[in-house]
N, C-alpha and C positions, 0 to 999 in steps of 0.2 A: 545668320542665326542672330547676333544680340542687334541689327540692324530689324529685323521683321519683326520679333516683340517688341523695340520701342519706338518704333516707326509705323507697324501697322496692327499689333495684336494690341498693345495698352492705350491706344486712341481708341480700337475699336469697342473696349470695355469699359472704357470713359465717357461713348458718348453711347453705348448703352446703358449704362447708371445710369444718365443724364434720362433715359428715354422713360426710363421706365422706373424711377424714382429711388433709387437703390444708395443707397448711402455706402460714401467710401472715405474710407478712417486711415490710417496706416496701414493699412493691410498687410504688416508682419506679419506672417506669423513664428517667429519667436517670439512677439509680442504677450501673444498671452500666457506662455511658458513665464516669462519674465518677469511680467506683471504677479505673478502667481509667487514668484519665488521669493518676489520683494516685500510682499507683503507678510510672507510669514518666517520670511529670516529677519527681518527688520521690526518687523508691528505684533508677530504670530497672528495673524490671521487664515483662519484656511481658507488656500486656494480654491475650492472647491465648492465654497460655499455659493447663494445667489447670489452677496452682493460683491463677492470678487467678479463672476458672471458679468454681471450687467458692471462695474469699473472695464473689464475686457472691453466690451462693448462698446464704451467709449470712446475706447482709444481706438481700437481697429477697426470700427464701420465710420468711427462720426457721431455717433451717436446710441444710444440703449437700441436693440431691434425694437419691432413694436409688434406684435401677431397681426395686431387687425389691418397692418398696411398687407396688403397686397402682394409689392416689390420688394417685400426685406426680405434676406436672407432665410432659409433654415437652417444653415449653418450657427450655432449659439455661439461659437469660439468660447465654453468653455476649456479652462482648464483641466486637463482629461489624458493625464501624464502620472506615469507613479512618482512620487513626493522626491526622492529620490535626486531627480532632474536637476532640482536646483542649488544641491552641491556645488553642478557645474556649472550653474550659473552668478554661483555665489559671487562670485571675484565683481561682474559687473551691480550687481545689484545697488550700489550705491554713486551710480551713475547715470545723465538724463540720459532717457532711452535713447533719442537722437545720436549719439554717441555710439554708444551701447550698437543700434541700428547699422553704423558705418564702422565700426570694427567687426563685427560681427560678419561682414562679407566681405572685407577684405580674406577675413580669416577662412571662411568658404572655401573662395579660387586659390587662396594655397591648397587649405587641404584637400580636394579637390586633385589638381597636380598630382601632389603624394601619392595619391589613390592609384595612378596610374605605374609609380617606382613603385610602391610597394604588390600591389598587383601583379607585377615583373619577377620580384622578387619571389610571390608567393609560390610561380608555376615551373620556377626556376627558367627563366626566358634570358638570355643577355640579348636583343636583336642590335642592329643597328644605330646610330645615335640617328639617325633619319628616321625610325622608323620610333623610334623611342616619341619625337618632336611630333608625330603625322598624330600616335595616340595622345598626346597630350592637346595636340588645339584639337583633334576631333571631338575628346570628352569636352575644351572647355566650351567648344562651339557645337555639343549635343542640347537639343531644347530641353532633357530631363537637372540638366545641369544649368541651362538661363532661368528656369522657371523655377527652379529649388535655390539660384541666386537671388532672385529680383523679390520670390517672398521671402528669404529668412529664414531658410526649411530646416529642421532640426536633421530631417534624412539624409542632408546629404554629411552630416558629422557624423549618423551611424554610420554611410557607407565608411567613410573614412578606419572607424574605430574597426569594423569588421574588417578590412584592407588591413588592417591593422595585425589585425588577430593572425589572418588565414598568414601573412609575412612572418611571424613570431611562429608560429607552428612547422612554418617551411623549413625554417633557421634553427631547427631545436628548441624555443624556447616557451616550453607548452606551461610554464606557472603562469608567464608574463601572459599569454595568448589567451592563456579560461580568464585571469582578469581585465587582458582589454574586453574580453566576450561579455565577461558580466555587465560591463557599461553601459553597453551597445544596447541594453536592456530599459536603454531605454526608451524603446520605441518597439516594447515587445512582438509584436506583431510582423516587426521585420524577423526578428532574431530566433523563433521559435522555432522555427521547423531546420535551420543550421542547427539550433547548440542539440534537436534531437539526436540527428544523425553522427553530431559529433562527436553525442554522449554511448553511439553505437559502436564508431569504432576507436571511441577510450574502452570503454570493453573487450575490443579485439583483442587487443595485446596489453590488457589490464597494468599490469609488471611494466611496463616502457613506458607508457603513458597516463597514469592517474596522476601524473601533477598536473594536467590540463582542469582535472578534473577539480581537485585543490583549490588549484588558484579561484577556479569559477566560483566554490564553495565558499573562499574564504572572502571575494569580492562580494560576491552578493551578501554573504553576514555580515561585512560593515555598511552599504547601504540599504538593507532593512532592517538593523538595527540603529543605523541613525536616522533612517526616517522616520523608526516609531518616536524616535526621545523628541523629536522636533514638532512633531504632529502623531499623540496616541492617538490608536482606530483608524489612523488613515486608510489602511486595506478596503474597508468598507466602501469609504465615499470615492477610491478611486474605480473599486468596481462599477458603484452605479454611475460615473461621471462617463467610464469606457460603453459600458452599456447606454449611456441619452446621449454618448457620442454618435453608434453604430445607427442609431433612429434619426436620427435627423441628419446624416450626413450622407445618408444613401445606404452604405456598409452593404454594395454590390461590386466581387471580384470579378476580374474580368469575363471569368466563363460566368458568373449570370449573365455579367454586359449582351456575350455574343452567342450565347445559348440562351436560358431563362435565371429565374434564380433556384426554380426545384431542380432540372439534369444538369445547372451548373453547379449545386452543390454534391449531386452524383459524379460528377465528371471531379467534383476537387476531391474528394477522398479517394475516389481509383486514383490520380493523379498524387496523392500523398505514400496511399499505400505500394505504389509499385518506386514511390523516391524513396518507402524505406526499407523495401528488399531487394534497392541497389547497394543502399546505405550499408546494410548488409553482408553484399555480397562480395564489396567493397572494403569490408572493416579493417584486412589485414593489412591492405599496401604503405605503404610508408608516407608521411607527409611530402618527402622529398618527390615524388612520381607524378606524374603526367595523370594516373589513374586517380590518384587523389585530389589532384588540380581539376579534373574535369565534377569532378562527384560536387569537389565546393559549389562551382559555376553551376552546376545544374541545379544544386537543391533550392540556389539565391533565386534564378526564373522560375520556379514549378514555384517559389514562395512569393513571385508579385503574380501569379496567375489563379492562385487561392484564395489570396488577404481579402478581406473584403473594404476593398478600396483600390482602384485602379489610377491614382494620380501618375503623372509623367514623371514628377520627382524622382518619385522611386525607382524609375526606373537605372538609373545611374547603380545599381543593384546586379545590372548585368553586365557590367565593364568587364569583372572576370570570366564571363560568356565571349566577350567580345574576342582577349586577349587569347584566350586558348585557342578558337576558332583563326583566329589570324594566323596565330602559329602554328598551328596543322591545315593550314589551307591544301596545301598541295597536296599530304594525304586526304584529305575530301573532296578535289576535285579530280584525281586521280582514282576514283573507286571506281564509279560506273556513273552510265549517262542519267540516272536517276540523284548520283551525288551530285554532279556537274548541274544537273537542272535547280535541285536546292541550294546551290553555291548564289546560282543568280536570280532565286528568288530571293534571298538572305540580300545580296548587293540591293538588288529594284529595294527593297520593303525601308531594309535599315537609307538606303543612301537619300531613299523620296526625303522626306525632309529637309534634307541640305540643299537641293534641289529648286523645290518648290519656296521655301525661304530664300534662295539669291536671289529668285523671279522676283516675288514681292517686292525683297527690298528692293532693286533697281526698281522698279514700275513703280516703287514712292517717292522716284525722285522725278518724277514722270507724268502721271498723272494726279490725279484728283483724292483726295483723302478717303473722303466715301467711295466711291467706283477700288482703289487697293482696299477699304477695311472689308468691303464684299466677301472678299476670299481669304479671311484671315483663317478660313479654318483649315484650308489645302495643307500647309504642311503635316498638318495633324489626323489626317488620313489615315495613314499606316498606324497611327500609333498601337492601335491596339493589337495590332498583330506581328510589333517587333519581339516581345517576348517568344509568343511562339515558332517564329522562324529560325530566332538563335536556337533551341529549344530541340527541335529538327536535328540540326546539326550537330548538337551538345547529345541527343540521344542516337545519331550513327557512332560516335564517340564512343560515349558510354556499351554502346552492344559490342564493340570491340575489346575494352578491356573486359566486361562480364565473359565473355568466350575465354577470353584470356585466360582469366583467372579459372574457370571450368576444366579448364583445358590441364593447367598447371597443377589444377584438383585431382585432377586424373593420372599427369604423371606422377605425382607426391605416392600415389594411392599403389603405384604398382611396386611388388615385394620384389 
């Protein structure tokens, strides 16, 4: 996968940019957030202002975007994060961005490997060391990780923080888990469904679980209060930036792309309603249970198909789904013929990017660059389908948990 990205995909993107006169600067997704944080913390400048946006474009694209040039990208790369992301980036603002970028890449690799261990702890699974190594290698070699690393995407950092929060939940550190989940709201669209479902779960046993709520509330009070101190009235600027981002970045979910915008939104609402029903039904399960880990994995998988963005780097949030499915593979395979068919489909859809990228990486050493680059999109053919096939498997497991909770309720009600 890494060979494919650096020998096929990146050369294709460079050639395509030259052919269409598209600007290319550092192309780091960290840069807009870093520059905005630096200007805010060191110079008290509003990171949402048009002046900062133009300065970001000069570094990200190599020059300011010109709306009169047809080849220029639509993405304005404005600062569209909550202003408290500056607190996480504060230790880096005094260094040149080139050094920050190198350090951040290394950090993302370490955190991604750590995420595997955290999710194993979250689902209470201790597999053989060979299985752990395999999961770590496949995670590092997934297109979502490679793309996120190449772009220095904060989604990889958020994925780690969510994994940390899940591990803390499973080990009974509810207050710390709430604190970690609050920090993950630097990308609110990735965690909002999870937070709603965890709120329902907390309400299910309030006396025992309220520490999760108070940890989250305290952390959010610190983040929001600190943000207001350094940039009073920032919330309205953030809302405007987020609204503009949805406009110029497309704002389509996976369901929108596969169906249509109107039909996709209808299915998104239906998926979220079903998710809330599942979370409500399983609100009394313990954080150490399989049902709880299945619920978390399902929430994150559904999030990826309904949020108004379909970037592959967000698919690192599917790691808990993969861990849960691998752990219960024999159970899924042994259910019936349909379940075995779903297992085969999952292997084919999830495995295709690795097989195709392997073929292209090998071909890049023997064929001409132009010929190989024409097939740049082949490994991504199944990208949109990956969350759905994993949801099929998770749906089967959650269905069993639903039925189990119903039978337990029935038994408990018998006098």
